[in-house]
N, C-alpha and C positions, 0 to 999 in steps of 0.2 A: 488490175481492175478492181474497182470498189464494189463490194456487195453490201446489201443492207439487211437490217434485222428481219429474219424470217421470210424474206422474199428473194430467193436466189436469182430470179430473172428480172429483177427491178431495173438493173443497170446493164446495158449491153457493153460490148467490147470497146466502144468509143466513149464510154462514160455517160451515155444518154439514157433517159428513162424509156422503157419499152412500152409499146402500145398495149400489150397484154396486161402489164402491171396496171396501167391506167384504167383499162376496162374493168379489171377486178376491183380496184379501189372505188370507182364510181358505183359499180353494182353493189358493193358492200355498204355504201352510204345510204342505199335505199331502204335498209332495214328489212325485217322479215316480210315474206309475202303476205298480202292482205287476206288470202284464203288458205285453205289447207293444202293447196297444190304447191309445187316447188317453183312455179313460174314467177319471174320478176314482174313488176308493174309495167303497164304499157308506156308510162312516162319514161321510165328508166330505159326500156328498150328503144324508144324513139330517140332519146338523148344519145345513147350509145351508137345507134345507127348513124345519126347525123354527125357525131364526132368522128366516127370511123371514116365516113365519106369525106369529110373536110380534111382530115389528116392525110388522106391519099391525094386530094386535089391540090393542097398547098405545097409550096416548095419545101425542101428539107429543113431549111433554117426556120421558116415560119412554123412548120409542124412541130419542131423541137421546142421552140419558144412556147407554144401553146401547151405542149406536154408538161414542160417545167412549171408553167403558171398554174395549171390545173393541179398538179401534184402539190405545189406550195399552198394553194387554196384548201385542198383537202387536209393537209397537215395542220394549217392554221385553224381550220374548223374543228379538227380533232382536239386541239388544245384550247378551244374557245378564245381564239385570238384574232378573229376576222376584223376587228376594229383596227388592227395594225395595217391592214391593206389599205383602208381608207386614208389613214394618216400618211402612208407612203405615197399615195397618189397625190394628196394635197402637197406634200413636200416636193414632189417632182414638178407639180404645176408652178410652185414658187421658184424653184431652180430654173425652170424654163423661162419664166418672166424675167428673172434677173439676167439670164444669158441673152435675152433678146437685145438686138442693137437699139440704141436710143433713136427715136424719130428725129429727123432733121428739120 
């Protein structure tokens, strides 16, 4: 089983990202609380609640794909590389167009 830097429960026994890891990563991206209390912002709480609900509603394959994409987005944002996501999506659109059958 693969473990990752400083986060022992990031990957479960099937090699998939855990929900707890994603919750902590999303919450950590919110920055320090706005006031002196230790509460997260309402926006982060709402986002975490919606994500948790959706991850339970979706099938396992969809939920895992979402977990991976969120983890990838967080990692890219940490490295200031979000522009790569846009170029990947454009690249995929081009590949999809090339793969489409020619009209008759």
